[in-house]
C-alpha positions as CSV (number, residue, x, y, z in Angstrom):
1,X,111.1,151.8,127.2
2,X,111.2,148.1,126.7
3,X,112.5,148.7,123.1
4,X,115.3,150.9,124.4
5,X,116.3,148.4,127.0
6,X,116.3,145.6,124.5
7,X,118.4,147.6,122.0
8,X,120.9,148.7,124.8
9,X,121.4,145.4,125.9
10,X,121.9,143.8,122.3
11,X,124.3,146.9,121.5
12,X,126.3,146.2,124.8
13,X,126.7,142.5,124.0
14,X,127.7,143.1,120.4
15,X,130.2,145.8,121.5
16,X,131.8,143.5,124.1
17,X,132.2,140.7,121.4
18,X,133.8,143.3,119.2
19,X,136.1,144.3,122.0
20,X,137.0,140.7,122.6
21,X,137.8,140.2,118.7
22,X,140.0,143.2,118.5
23,X,141.8,143.6,121.8
24,X,144.7,145.3,120.0
25,X,142.3,148.2,119.2
26,X,139.6,148.2,121.7
27,X,140.3,148.1,125.6
28,X,136.8,148.1,126.6
29,X,133.4,149.2,126.4
30,X,131.7,151.9,128.6
31,X,128.4,153.6,128.9
32,X,124.9,153.1,129.8
33,X,121.7,152.7,127.7
34,X,122.3,153.5,124.1
35,X,124.9,156.1,124.9
36,X,128.1,153.8,124.6
37,X,131.8,154.2,124.2
38,X,134.8,152.2,123.0
39,X,137.7,152.9,125.0
40,X,140.6,152.6,122.5
41,X,144.2,151.4,122.7
42,X,145.0,153.2,119.5
43,X,144.2,157.0,119.0
44,X,140.4,157.3,119.0
45,X,140.6,159.5,116.0
46,X,142.3,156.5,114.0
47,X,139.2,154.4,114.8
48,X,136.8,157.4,114.0
49,X,138.4,157.8,110.6
50,X,138.4,154.1,109.8
51,X,134.6,153.8,110.8
52,X,133.9,156.9,108.6
53,X,135.6,154.8,105.8
54,X,132.9,152.3,106.4
55,X,130.2,154.9,106.4
56,X,129.8,154.9,110.1
57,X,129.4,158.2,112.0
58,X,131.1,158.3,115.4
59,X,132.3,161.1,117.6
60,X,135.4,161.6,119.9
61,X,134.7,161.4,123.8
62,X,137.2,162.2,126.6
63,X,140.0,159.8,127.7
64,X,140.6,158.3,124.1
65,X,137.0,157.0,123.8
66,X,134.8,156.7,120.4
67,X,131.3,157.5,121.5
68,X,128.2,155.7,119.8
69,X,124.8,157.5,120.2
70,X,122.3,155.7,118.2
71,X,118.7,157.0,118.1
72,X,116.1,155.5,120.5
73,X,114.3,153.9,117.5
74,X,117.4,152.0,116.4
75,X,116.7,148.4,115.1
76,X,118.4,145.3,115.7
77,X,119.3,145.3,112.1
78,X,120.8,148.8,112.5
79,X,122.8,147.7,115.4
80,X,124.2,144.6,113.6
81,X,125.2,146.7,110.6
82,X,126.9,149.3,112.8
83,X,128.9,146.6,114.7
84,X,129.9,144.7,111.4
85,X,131.2,148.2,110.0
86,X,133.1,148.8,113.4
87,X,134.4,145.2,113.1
88,X,135.6,146.1,109.6
89,X,137.2,149.2,110.8
90,X,139.0,147.5,113.5
91,X,140.4,144.9,111.1
92,X,141.6,147.7,108.8
93,X,143.4,149.2,111.8
94,X,144.9,146.0,112.9
95,X,146.5,145.4,109.4
96,X,147.8,148.8,109.3
97,X,149.6,148.6,112.8
98,X,153.3,147.5,112.7
99,X,154.0,144.2,114.3
100,X,156.1,144.2,117.4
101,X,159.6,142.5,116.8
102,X,160.2,139.1,118.5
103,X,163.2,138.6,120.5
């Protein structure tokens, strides 16, 4: 259980940083333990598709959430790799979004 506590804390911290880096894509982080979710500002299917383009498998959850459910044996390296892929997915979505007109 010590490993799971460590991994879940690391995942939560990294996902919070991801949400801070991409506020136009991610509204917040939800969940407990290793069962985490990203509340999306964009349709969650867009983020799921962008993550899949980065070779990261995620699933849809209720209320426009992307669910992450790593195995209990997940390593720190696995978490870092997954968050990096999510970061690239969010960046790709940010580039694809139309900019609001000023005025």
